[in-house]
C-alpha positions in Angstrom: -8.6 8.1 3.8 -5.9 5.7 5.3 -3.8 5.7 8.2 -0.5 4.6 7.5 1.7 3.5 11.1 5.2 2.6 10.9 6.9 1.2 14.1 10.8 1.5 14.2 11.1 0.8 10.2 10.3 -2.7 11.3 6.4 -3.2 11.3 3.2 -1.3 9.6 -0.3 -0.7 9.7 -2.0 0.4 6.7 -5.8 0.7 6.7 -8.3 0.9 3.6 -6.4 -1.4 1.6 -8.3 -3.0 -1.3 -6.5 -5.8 -2.5 -2.3 -7.1 -2.7 -1.1 -6.7 -6.3 2.2 -8.0 -5.7 3.9 -9.9 -3.1 7.1 -10.5 -2.4 10.2 -10.2 0.3 11.4 -7.0 -1.4 8.3 -5.2 -1.9 4.3 -5.6 -1.5 2.6 -3.3 -3.8 -1.6 -2.6 -2.8 -4.4 -0.3 -4.0 -6.3 1.7 -1.3 -10.0 1.9 -1.8 -9.7 5.5 -3.5 -7.6 4.3 -6.3 -4.3 5.2 -5.2 -1.3 2.5 -5.4 1.3 2.0 -2.6 4.6 0.3 -3.1 6.5 -1.0 0.2 10.4 -1.3 -0.7 12.4 -3.4 2.0 13.8 -6.5 2.9 12.4 -10.2 4.4 8.4 -8.3 4.1 6.2 -10.7 5.4 2.3 -10.0 5.4 0.9 -10.9 9.1 -2.3 -10.4 8.2 -5.1 -9.0 5.9 -8.4 -8.8 5.9 -10.2 -7.5 2.7 -13.8 -6.7 4.5 -11.9 -4.1 6.8 -8.9 -3.2 4.8 -6.6 -3.5 7.3 -3.0 -4.6 6.3 -0.3 -5.4 9.0 3.4 -5.9 7.5 6.5 -6.9 8.9 10.3 -6.7 8.1 12.8 -4.2 7.2 11.1 -1.0 5.5 13.2 1.1 3.6 10.6 3.3 1.6 7.2 4.1 1.0 5.4 5.0 -2.5 2.7 6.8 -3.2 1.0 6.6 -7.2 -2.1 8.5 -7.6 -4.3 6.6 -10.0 -3.9 8.5 -13.6 -6.4 10.5 -15.0 -6.5 10.3 -19.5 -6.1 13.5 -20.8 -9.4 14.2 -22.2 -10.8 14.2 -18.8 -8.4 16.3 -17.4 -9.1 18.7 -20.6 -13.0 18.2 -20.3 -13.8 18.9 -16.6 
């Protein structure tokens, strides 16, 4: 399970990061090891460090919002569990 630490909406640490999908000053989108997508919205967002081996991501800037999006499963997979 990932761990997310936000300090004063200016600093953020995320564990179990698989990859960074999109990166910009206003939004960073990433995928966690369990397939969940995470979006961080803000301004002046910068990636301070990212280790693909450990999955640790550190970023700073002004953080406004954090959104989770569960990995989607197809209708047929849900019906035929």
